[in-house]
PASEBA-1860 file (N, C-alpha, C; in nm, 3 decimals):
! residues 262
1> MILRKQEW> 8.795/7.806/12.378/8.851/7.748/12.231/8.922/7.606/12.281 ~ 8.923/7.507/12.207/8.963/7.384/12.175/9.080/7.371/12.290 ~ 9.188/7.445/12.250/9.342/7.397/12.297/9.357/7.473/12.426 ~ 9.223/7.500/12.471/9.205/7.578/12.619/9.274/7.457/12.706 ~ 9.377/7.498/12.810/9.485/7.381/12.897/9.396/7.405/13.077 ~ 9.308/7.505/13.031/9.229/7.482/13.240/9.068/7.561/13.214 ~ 9.071/7.560/13.324/8.896/7.585/13.307/8.881/7.689/13.384 ~ 8.941/7.762/13.432/8.957/7.890/13.496/9.060/7.990/13.464
9> PEVGDLVI> 9.062/8.138/13.466/9.132/8.231/13.439/9.220/8.240/13.583 ~ 9.353/8.266/13.603/9.414/8.285/13.724/9.437/8.441/13.739 ~ 9.438/8.476/13.868/9.469/8.623/13.891/9.585/8.718/13.830 ~ 9.531/8.831/13.777/9.699/8.847/13.668/9.647/8.858/13.558 ~ 9.595/8.741/13.489/9.571/8.678/13.370/9.523/8.773/13.283 ~ 9.588/8.816/13.153/9.512/8.901/13.050/9.442/8.828/12.961 ~ 9.295/8.865/12.930/9.189/8.794/12.892/9.088/8.864/12.798 ~ 9.052/8.790/12.697/8.990/8.843/12.557/8.827/8.833/12.642
17> CTVEDVTD> 8.762/8.938/12.600/8.637/8.916/12.653/8.520/8.988/12.559 ~ 8.390/9.018/12.541/8.277/9.026/12.473/8.197/9.121/12.557 ~ 8.178/9.195/12.533/8.104/9.278/12.657/7.942/9.230/12.610 ~ 7.821/9.188/12.744/7.715/9.159/12.678/7.615/9.247/12.736 ~ 7.656/9.288/12.894/7.526/9.386/12.910/7.608/9.496/12.991 ~ 7.562/9.612/12.946/7.648/9.721/13.029/7.514/9.762/13.121 ~ 7.558/9.792/13.257/7.467/9.854/13.331/7.523/10.003/13.404 ~ 7.459/10.038/13.498/7.478/10.168/13.603/7.646/10.144/13.671
25> YGAYVRLD> 7.651/10.015/13.705/7.773/10.010/13.802/7.888/9.921/13.690 ~ 7.889/9.900/13.602/7.953/9.844/13.534/7.948/9.729/13.381 ~ 7.948/9.641/13.364/7.969/9.596/13.225/7.975/9.444/13.280 ~ 7.883/9.310/13.285/7.920/9.176/13.230/7.992/9.171/13.097 ~ 8.089/9.067/13.123/8.116/9.056/12.983/8.208/8.870/12.987 ~ 8.150/8.795/12.890/8.151/8.643/12.831/8.357/8.678/12.804 ~ 8.437/8.583/12.879/8.580/8.576/12.854/8.559/8.458/12.761 ~ 8.600/8.467/12.605/8.573/8.429/12.503/8.717/8.294/12.494
33> EYDKRGLL> 8.782/8.316/12.610/8.868/8.214/12.590/8.861/8.083/12.681 ~ 8.745/8.104/12.775/8.738/8.022/12.882/8.566/7.998/12.908 ~ 8.500/8.105/12.845/8.339/8.060/12.814/8.280/8.083/13.005 ~ 8.314/8.176/13.040/8.297/8.236/13.159/8.226/8.366/13.179 ~ 8.147/8.380/13.251/8.099/8.550/13.246/8.176/8.601/13.349 ~ 8.206/8.732/13.379/8.278/8.802/13.444/8.190/8.929/13.416 ~ 8.292/9.026/13.584/8.216/9.158/13.590/8.326/9.262/13.570 ~ 8.320/9.351/13.495/8.386/9.446/13.507/8.346/9.548/13.580
41> HVSEIASS> 8.340/9.592/13.705/8.263/9.707/13.771/8.311/9.853/13.740 ~ 8.268/9.949/13.716/8.271/10.068/13.715/8.374/10.129/13.763 ~ 8.426/10.118/13.891/8.560/10.149/13.926/8.667/10.103/13.881 ~ 8.669/10.029/13.822/8.795/9.965/13.724/8.824/9.984/13.562 ~ 8.685/10.049/13.513/8.689/10.097/13.398/8.811/10.194/13.361 ~ 8.791/10.291/13.430/8.897/10.393/13.391/8.956/10.471/13.579 ~ 9.065/10.541/13.492/9.122/10.608/13.639/9.034/10.722/13.653 ~ 8.988/10.769/13.558/8.916/10.923/13.563/8.788/10.876/13.606
49> WIRNIRDY> 8.686/11.027/13.677/8.549/10.997/13.710/8.495/10.962/13.522 ~ 8.393/10.863/13.523/8.298/10.825/13.425/8.182/10.917/13.423 ~ 8.133/10.940/13.352/8.029/11.022/13.359/7.919/10.970/13.244 ~ 7.953/10.866/13.157/7.875/10.746/13.062/7.943/10.642/13.055 ~ 7.938/10.544/13.063/8.028/10.424/13.084/8.067/10.351/12.922 ~ 7.932/10.388/12.826/7.950/10.349/12.755/8.024/10.467/12.644 ~ 8.052/10.537/12.707/8.185/10.596/12.599/8.328/10.522/12.607 ~ 8.329/10.367/12.713/8.440/10.316/12.750/8.407/10.182/12.729
57> VREGQKVV> 8.316/10.120/12.729/8.267/9.949/12.701/8.156/9.963/12.609 ~ 8.094/9.892/12.511/7.974/9.879/12.454/7.957/9.747/12.450 ~ 7.762/9.725/12.432/7.762/9.548/12.398/7.831/9.497/12.272 ~ 7.859/9.380/12.275/7.968/9.322/12.168/8.061/9.375/12.123 ~ 8.103/9.436/12.168/8.243/9.511/12.173/8.367/9.426/12.246 ~ 8.452/9.400/12.227/8.609/9.290/12.226/8.675/9.391/12.292 ~ 8.685/9.321/12.420/8.782/9.389/12.539/8.889/9.347/12.609 ~ 9.014/9.374/12.588/9.135/9.283/12.657/9.105/9.333/12.853
65> LKVLRVDP> 9.085/9.256/12.932/9.093/9.262/13.062/9.187/9.195/13.119 ~ 9.203/9.263/13.262/9.301/9.207/13.346/9.202/9.103/13.486 ~ 9.234/8.964/13.527/9.195/8.954/13.596/9.231/8.964/13.736 ~ 9.088/9.050/13.865/9.172/9.082/13.932/9.120/8.956/14.073 ~ 9.034/8.920/14.066/8.951/8.796/14.170/8.924/8.656/14.075 ~ 8.893/8.585/14.141/8.868/8.427/14.063/8.761/8.349/14.182 ~ 8.645/8.322/14.191/8.606/8.227/14.322/8.558/8.108/14.226 ~ 8.621/8.027/14.184/8.528/7.924/14.140/8.366/7.839/14.152
73> EKGHIDLS> 8.417/7.880/14.309/8.277/7.811/14.393/8.147/7.927/14.356 ~ 8.154/8.010/14.372/8.100/8.100/14.345/8.060/8.129/14.218 ~ 8.156/8.104/14.151/8.125/8.125/13.970/8.149/8.263/13.920 ~ 8.237/8.334/14.041/8.262/8.482/13.986/8.392/8.574/13.969 ~ 8.402/8.607/13.860/8.527/8.652/13.837/8.539/8.789/13.815 ~ 8.648/8.868/13.875/8.594/9.030/13.889/8.723/9.040/13.781 ~ 8.710/9.175/13.694/8.756/9.176/13.595/8.835/9.351/13.566 ~ 8.935/9.407/13.543/8.977/9.497/13.506/8.996/9.580/13.385
81> LRRVTKRE> 8.973/9.703/13.359/8.978/9.765/13.222/9.120/9.863/13.234 ~ 9.120/9.946/13.305/9.194/10.035/13.381/9.344/9.996/13.400 ~ 9.342/9.854/13.433/9.526/9.823/13.501/9.588/9.735/13.356 ~ 9.480/9.774/13.233/9.570/9.678/13.102/9.644/9.816/13.041 ~ 9.757/9.783/12.992/9.815/9.877/12.945/9.803/9.866/12.792 ~ 9.838/9.989/12.747/9.824/9.989/12.557/9.897/9.880/12.517 ~ 10.045/9.897/12.556/10.115/9.733/12.506/10.022/9.613/12.549 ~ 10.021/9.608/12.668/9.962/9.471/12.689/9.861/9.417/12.601
89> KIEKMLSW> 9.733/9.539/12.581/9.629/9.537/12.503/9.661/9.445/12.365 ~ 9.769/9.492/12.322/9.835/9.507/12.155/9.895/9.328/12.133 ~ 9.953/9.314/12.298/10.014/9.199/12.244/9.928/9.071/12.268 ~ 9.810/9.101/12.369/9.733/9.016/12.427/9.629/8.974/12.268 ~ 9.571/9.077/12.211/9.473/9.090/12.125/9.563/8.979/11.965 ~ 9.703/9.024/11.972/9.804/8.945/11.845/9.818/8.772/11.876 ~ 9.831/8.778/12.032/9.809/8.658/12.064/9.702/8.587/12.049 ~ 9.596/8.601/12.072/9.451/8.566/12.060/9.441/8.488/11.956
97> KRERKAEG> 9.456/8.627/11.809/9.417/8.615/11.716/9.518/8.527/11.657 ~ 9.630/8.487/11.676/9.756/8.344/11.629/9.688/8.232/11.693 ~ 9.611/8.241/11.782/9.564/8.103/11.805/9.438/8.069/11.770 ~ 9.375/8.152/11.729/9.233/8.147/11.665/9.312/8.070/11.550 ~ 9.368/8.136/11.484/9.447/8.106/11.348/9.463/7.949/11.385 ~ 9.589/7.913/11.438/9.658/7.784/11.469/9.563/7.699/11.496 ~ 9.443/7.718/11.563/9.343/7.655/11.597/9.307/7.599/11.452 ~ 9.250/7.712/11.348/9.164/7.682/11.228/9.287/7.621/11.160
105> LLRSVAER> 9.394/7.617/11.151/9.499/7.525/11.087/9.493/7.396/11.167 ~ 9.507/7.371/11.282/9.504/7.234/11.322/9.349/7.176/11.252 ~ 9.267/7.182/11.257/9.112/7.155/11.221/9.122/7.123/11.083 ~ 9.217/7.188/11.026/9.238/7.157/10.864/9.302/7.074/10.851 ~ 9.443/7.033/10.939/9.481/6.898/10.973/9.433/6.757/10.978 ~ 9.367/6.841/11.112/9.329/6.673/11.142/9.184/6.640/11.036 ~ 9.111/6.710/10.968/9.042/6.684/10.853/9.097/6.588/10.742 ~ 9.227/6.619/10.723/9.283/6.547/10.631/9.317/6.440/10.621
113> IGLSVEEL> 9.336/6.392/10.772/9.415/6.292/10.802/9.289/6.199/10.922 ~ 9.169/6.254/10.906/9.043/6.191/10.946/9.098/6.190/11.085 ~ 9.148/6.269/11.204/9.131/6.227/11.352/9.059/6.327/11.380 ~ 9.045/6.366/11.501/8.966/6.492/11.604/9.055/6.566/11.626 ~ 9.050/6.726/11.597/9.153/6.823/11.651/9.190/6.765/11.788 ~ 9.144/6.727/11.904/9.170/6.694/12.029/9.282/6.534/12.008 ~ 9.260/6.494/11.899/9.351/6.361/11.886/9.467/6.408/11.848 ~ 9.418/6.489/11.756/9.544/6.570/11.691/9.683/6.655/11.755
121> YEKAGAII> 9.628/6.706/11.843/9.706/6.799/11.960/9.783/6.661/12.037 ~ 9.684/6.612/12.077/9.771/6.492/12.170/9.883/6.449/12.088 ~ 9.893/6.403/11.975/9.971/6.344/11.909/10.071/6.424/11.839 ~ 10.033/6.514/11.799/10.141/6.625/11.734/10.122/6.791/11.756 ~ 10.017/6.813/11.758/10.012/6.943/11.814/10.049/6.985/11.986 ~ 10.078/6.915/12.084/10.113/6.930/12.201/10.277/6.951/12.165 ~ 10.309/6.885/12.090/10.487/6.864/12.062/10.550/7.001/12.034 ~ 10.461/7.028/11.921/10.481/7.149/11.846/10.442/7.286/11.931
129> DEKYGLYE> 10.326/7.311/11.994/10.324/7.407/12.090/10.454/7.423/12.195 ~ 10.453/7.320/12.284/10.541/7.287/12.376/10.693/7.385/12.310 ~ 10.702/7.321/12.193/10.878/7.367/12.133/10.851/7.516/12.094 ~ 10.778/7.514/11.971/10.740/7.642/11.925/10.659/7.712/11.945 ~ 10.556/7.731/11.999/10.409/7.749/12.002/10.360/7.734/11.893 ~ 10.225/7.708/11.873/10.140/7.595/11.750/10.114/7.723/11.644 ~ 10.137/7.816/11.697/10.133/7.894/11.537/10.233/7.943/11.457 ~ 10.340/7.934/11.555/10.447/7.949/11.499/10.501/7.851/11.463
137> GFEKAAME> 10.500/7.752/11.531/10.517/7.585/11.471/10.497/7.544/11.305 ~ 10.326/7.612/11.282/10.293/7.590/11.134/10.351/7.705/11.078 ~ 10.409/7.813/11.111/10.493/7.897/11.025/10.603/7.854/10.981 ~ 10.724/7.778/11.090/10.855/7.735/11.040/10.775/7.617/10.963 ~ 10.715/7.556/10.978/10.651/7.431/10.852/10.688/7.480/10.758 ~ 10.578/7.596/10.741/10.589/7.664/10.636/10.693/7.715/10.565 ~ 10.781/7.754/10.600/10.931/7.813/10.561/11.003/7.686/10.575 ~ 11.030/7.598/10.674/11.149/7.557/10.653/11.142/7.369/10.629
145> GVEVLTKI> 10.964/7.345/10.620/10.964/7.203/10.572/10.938/7.108/10.695 ~ 10.957/6.960/10.627/10.889/6.850/10.726/11.027/6.818/10.825 ~ 11.141/6.860/10.792/11.235/6.807/10.910/11.232/6.902/10.991 ~ 11.169/7.053/11.001/11.132/7.124/11.139/11.042/7.056/11.227 ~ 10.968/6.959/11.196/10.896/6.912/11.282/10.922/6.772/11.319 ~ 10.983/6.679/11.245/10.992/6.528/11.259/11.106/6.519/11.381 ~ 11.174/6.681/11.351/11.364/6.639/11.452/11.297/6.687/11.605 ~ 11.193/6.712/11.602/11.073/6.747/11.730/11.006/6.581/11.799
153> GVPEDLAE> 11.021/6.509/11.704/10.935/6.441/11.716/10.767/6.400/11.669 ~ 10.785/6.478/11.602/10.649/6.462/11.520/10.650/6.353/11.409 ~ 10.532/6.255/11.429/10.568/6.135/11.308/10.579/6.229/11.151 ~ 10.692/6.155/11.066/10.670/6.187/10.958/10.533/6.247/10.868 ~ 10.450/6.113/10.890/10.314/6.122/10.790/10.200/6.236/10.838 ~ 10.227/6.296/10.960/10.163/6.399/10.997/10.249/6.568/10.940 ~ 10.348/6.523/10.992/10.438/6.684/10.975/10.428/6.673/10.834 ~ 10.412/6.601/10.769/10.373/6.616/10.577/10.270/6.726/10.536
161> VFVEVARE> 10.148/6.645/10.664/10.039/6.764/10.579/10.055/6.876/10.693 ~ 10.088/6.882/10.781/10.088/7.033/10.861/10.205/7.126/10.787 ~ 10.289/7.084/10.704/10.332/7.133/10.604/10.282/7.206/10.480 ~ 10.184/7.115/10.426/10.118/7.071/10.318/10.023/7.220/10.388 ~ 9.941/7.194/10.488/9.845/7.311/10.504/9.921/7.421/10.553 ~ 10.042/7.418/10.604/10.068/7.572/10.599/10.126/7.604/10.572 ~ 10.179/7.572/10.413/10.205/7.645/10.315/10.093/7.679/10.218 ~ 9.954/7.626/10.209/9.841/7.630/10.173/9.811/7.745/10.223
169> KIRLPSVK> 9.799/7.780/10.361/9.684/7.873/10.435/9.761/8.010/10.465 ~ 9.903/8.000/10.531/9.967/8.101/10.539/10.070/8.160/10.464 ~ 10.026/8.286/10.494/10.096/8.375/10.394/10.236/8.433/10.428 ~ 10.328/8.385/10.372/10.458/8.409/10.451/10.579/8.519/10.373 ~ 10.628/8.600/10.442/10.709/8.749/10.382/10.761/8.706/10.245 ~ 10.805/8.760/10.194/10.903/8.699/10.088/11.042/8.773/10.108 ~ 11.147/8.664/10.119/11.261/8.739/10.115/11.361/8.754/9.984 ~ 11.415/8.831/9.983/11.510/8.865/9.831/11.675/8.844/9.867
177> VRGIVELR> 11.752/8.735/9.807/11.878/8.742/9.785/11.959/8.790/9.669 ~ 12.026/8.856/9.651/12.101/8.878/9.480/12.254/8.847/9.538 ~ 12.308/8.808/9.364/12.439/8.774/9.363/12.479/8.806/9.222 ~ 12.628/8.866/9.166/12.686/8.885/9.098/12.755/8.783/9.024 ~ 12.706/8.717/8.876/12.849/8.660/8.855/12.896/8.764/8.714 ~ 13.053/8.716/8.702/13.110/8.809/8.629/13.206/8.729/8.520 ~ 13.130/8.712/8.366/13.148/8.574/8.296/13.193/8.658/8.183 ~ 13.307/8.557/8.139/13.370/8.615/7.986/13.378/8.472/7.890
185> CLRPDGVK> 13.327/8.519/7.747/13.334/8.398/7.634/13.399/8.445/7.522 ~ 13.515/8.419/7.520/13.617/8.513/7.363/13.550/8.434/7.227 ~ 13.465/8.343/7.267/13.383/8.283/7.111/13.304/8.397/7.055 ~ 13.326/8.372/6.903/13.221/8.458/6.838/13.107/8.473/6.861 ~ 13.020/8.351/6.951/12.880/8.372/6.973/12.877/8.373/7.093 ~ 12.979/8.450/7.213/12.980/8.417/7.323/12.881/8.453/7.389 ~ 12.814/8.576/7.321/12.686/8.617/7.435/12.596/8.544/7.408 ~ 12.557/8.474/7.292/12.480/8.343/7.273/12.536/8.252/7.412
193> VIKEAFLN> 12.651/8.209/7.437/12.666/8.129/7.502/12.609/8.148/7.652 ~ 12.712/8.272/7.680/12.559/8.311/7.800/12.487/8.334/7.839 ~ 12.391/8.347/7.750/12.240/8.394/7.727/12.212/8.206/7.779 ~ 12.284/8.101/7.703/12.208/7.938/7.734/12.252/7.956/7.828 ~ 12.349/7.964/7.862/12.413/7.924/8.016/12.330/7.946/8.114 ~ 12.235/8.066/8.134/12.159/8.139/8.228/11.995/8.048/8.214 ~ 11.973/8.002/8.085/11.822/7.964/8.056/11.842/7.781/8.108 ~ 11.983/7.709/8.094/12.054/7.573/8.142/12.017/7.580/8.259
201> AKKLEKVR> 12.083/7.684/8.335/12.074/7.684/8.488/11.949/7.669/8.537 ~ 11.894/7.754/8.479/11.746/7.762/8.596/11.629/7.627/8.508 ~ 11.706/7.594/8.392/11.586/7.470/8.408/11.666/7.335/8.477 ~ 11.798/7.335/8.509/11.861/7.229/8.566/11.821/7.238/8.690 ~ 11.817/7.351/8.774/11.750/7.352/8.915/11.592/7.338/8.953 ~ 11.561/7.380/8.839/11.400/7.300/8.847/11.337/7.407/8.953 ~ 11.325/7.502/8.974/11.264/7.597/9.078/11.185/7.594/9.082 ~ 11.098/7.542/9.197/10.911/7.567/9.207/10.865/7.634/9.342
209> DADVKFYV> 10.973/7.631/9.410/10.970/7.772/9.537/11.024/7.866/9.546 ~ 11.054/7.897/9.426/11.140/8.078/9.481/11.137/8.085/9.275 ~ 11.124/8.271/9.310/11.149/8.328/9.195/11.275/8.392/9.128 ~ 11.302/8.340/9.041/11.438/8.355/8.987/11.445/8.494/8.852 ~ 11.543/8.547/8.877/11.535/8.649/8.758/11.689/8.682/8.706 ~ 11.694/8.714/8.625/11.844/8.776/8.566/11.823/8.902/8.510 ~ 11.934/8.978/8.526/11.960/9.068/8.428/12.107/9.139/8.438 ~ 12.108/9.209/8.353/12.200/9.263/8.330/12.288/9.433/8.417
217> VAAPRYCI> 12.401/9.377/8.485/12.453/9.514/8.538/12.485/9.598/8.447 ~ 12.619/9.576/8.406/12.713/9.603/8.306/12.796/9.519/8.213 ~ 12.799/9.452/8.150/12.867/9.345/8.063/13.006/9.367/8.131 ~ 13.121/9.267/8.166/13.046/9.145/8.185/12.967/9.100/8.305 ~ 12.940/9.150/8.418/12.844/9.176/8.496/12.720/9.167/8.494 ~ 12.665/9.002/8.546/12.516/8.998/8.563/12.458/8.978/8.714 ~ 12.320/8.998/8.744/12.247/9.023/8.823/12.190/8.888/8.838 ~ 12.209/8.791/8.956/12.097/8.671/8.997/12.043/8.753/9.106
225> EVSSDNYK> 11.917/8.689/9.092/11.818/8.736/9.240/11.695/8.666/9.195 ~ 11.721/8.620/9.364/11.649/8.484/9.406/11.527/8.559/9.533 ~ 11.373/8.534/9.494/11.285/8.552/9.573/11.255/8.442/9.609 ~ 11.216/8.443/9.783/11.159/8.308/9.835/11.083/8.293/9.974 ~ 11.018/8.235/9.995/10.952/8.265/10.147/11.020/8.180/10.231 ~ 11.145/8.117/10.211/11.221/8.049/10.291/11.364/8.124/10.279 ~ 11.461/8.185/10.343/11.565/8.245/10.305/11.668/8.149/10.318 ~ 11.638/8.052/10.394/11.776/7.908/10.340/11.744/7.879/10.234
233> RAESVLQK> 11.610/7.848/10.176/11.628/7.806/10.048/11.647/7.929/9.929 ~ 11.606/8.033/9.952/11.683/8.113/9.808/11.790/8.110/9.831 ~ 11.897/8.109/9.966/12.043/8.119/9.958/12.092/7.996/9.883 ~ 11.998/7.900/9.904/12.035/7.693/9.849/12.002/7.764/9.686 ~ 11.925/7.846/9.663/11.880/7.844/9.491/11.975/7.950/9.419 ~ 12.032/8.060/9.489/12.130/8.126/9.433/12.271/8.070/9.389 ~ 12.284/7.982/9.549/12.449/7.945/9.503/12.436/7.833/9.400 ~ 12.328/7.779/9.367/12.316/7.691/9.291/12.339/7.730/9.180
241> IAEAVISN> 12.238/7.814/9.118/12.250/7.843/8.993/12.349/7.943/8.950 ~ 12.409/8.006/9.046/12.516/8.057/9.018/12.636/7.967/8.964 ~ 12.643/7.896/9.040/12.699/7.734/8.999/12.726/7.679/8.876 ~ 12.587/7.647/8.839/12.553/7.610/8.711/12.573/7.739/8.598 ~ 12.551/7.836/8.612/12.553/7.908/8.512/12.727/7.914/8.495 ~ 12.842/7.935/8.588/12.969/7.928/8.576/12.984/7.817/8.534 ~ 12.937/7.722/8.539/12.986/7.563/8.535/13.014/7.563/8.329 ~ 12.841/7.591/8.292/12.811/7.616/8.179/12.896/7.694/8.070
249> VVKAGGHG> 12.929/7.797/8.111/13.029/7.912/8.029/13.145/7.874/8.042 ~ 13.254/7.795/8.140/13.350/7.737/8.135/13.340/7.618/8.069 ~ 13.258/7.520/8.066/13.269/7.459/7.977/13.272/7.461/7.786 ~ 13.200/7.602/7.785/13.219/7.632/7.657/13.359/7.725/7.619 ~ 13.434/7.713/7.710/13.562/7.766/7.722/13.551/7.906/7.748 ~ 13.468/7.937/7.813/13.485/8.111/7.897/13.508/8.131/8.076 ~ 13.543/8.161/8.114/13.575/8.171/8.261/13.434/8.285/8.309 ~ 13.431/8.267/8.480/13.370/8.332/8.529/13.366/8.322/8.709
257> TFRREK> 13.308/8.450/8.775/13.346/8.449/8.916/13.171/8.484/8.954 ~ 13.166/8.460/9.097/13.048/8.493/9.146/13.072/8.560/9.326 ~ 13.033/8.671/9.319/13.021/8.755/9.458/12.903/8.779/9.546 ~ 12.845/8.723/9.606/12.725/8.733/9.669/12.686/8.869/9.762 ~ 12.555/8.953/9.696/12.587/9.068/9.767/12.526/9.071/9.863 ~ 12.536/9.174/9.963/12.488/9.198/10.126/12.373/9.326/10.073
END
């Protein structure tokens, strides 16, 4: 991987491997993160007696293994499957998949600004990686925008492209917030005034990164519901929309109150 920081794994490390050859005494694997070959001896495949090694590992399979011994001079790496817990396997696989996604995102940013991936990593990726973790940094950029990167030292022009790519390629879970406005307007056209107050408030805010819905709870109470990928943004839009609705009704001679729903 482009972002690998060392040539050899260390004893105790968990590594992602692809099984290449299965023999009577074990399996030879390729360490995907290091492009090295290692041996998974039959004694390290399972704690119980093994009738058929291929019941546990087979050619082409991705496995999470633990490093037992490393000999750079001889080029030997000894590995274990039986010493990897189920939780370690799940966490390592998840981490590896996120690293691969981060590398793909970094490539996209590099292509747009005309730098090599290595140059971009030195200028900005390493800063993000150290502070948040690279993939987590992309997620934060997608949710919180340019400032979350510039405040840790990423140049603004690069931060803008990071945010652009992150928002295009990362699917974030949507958050939903609600609030109740209670509105009264005793004018003959009071219902129309309230309806227009909602429509004008939405136009005034010019919401692009949030979905806003209005519906009647039981007059004079109305619900404002905001969905967004960013919780802070959703809260901000909810507050501004509620204030604008109330302001519009008050200007027409009515009055209103707002209550945030938990």
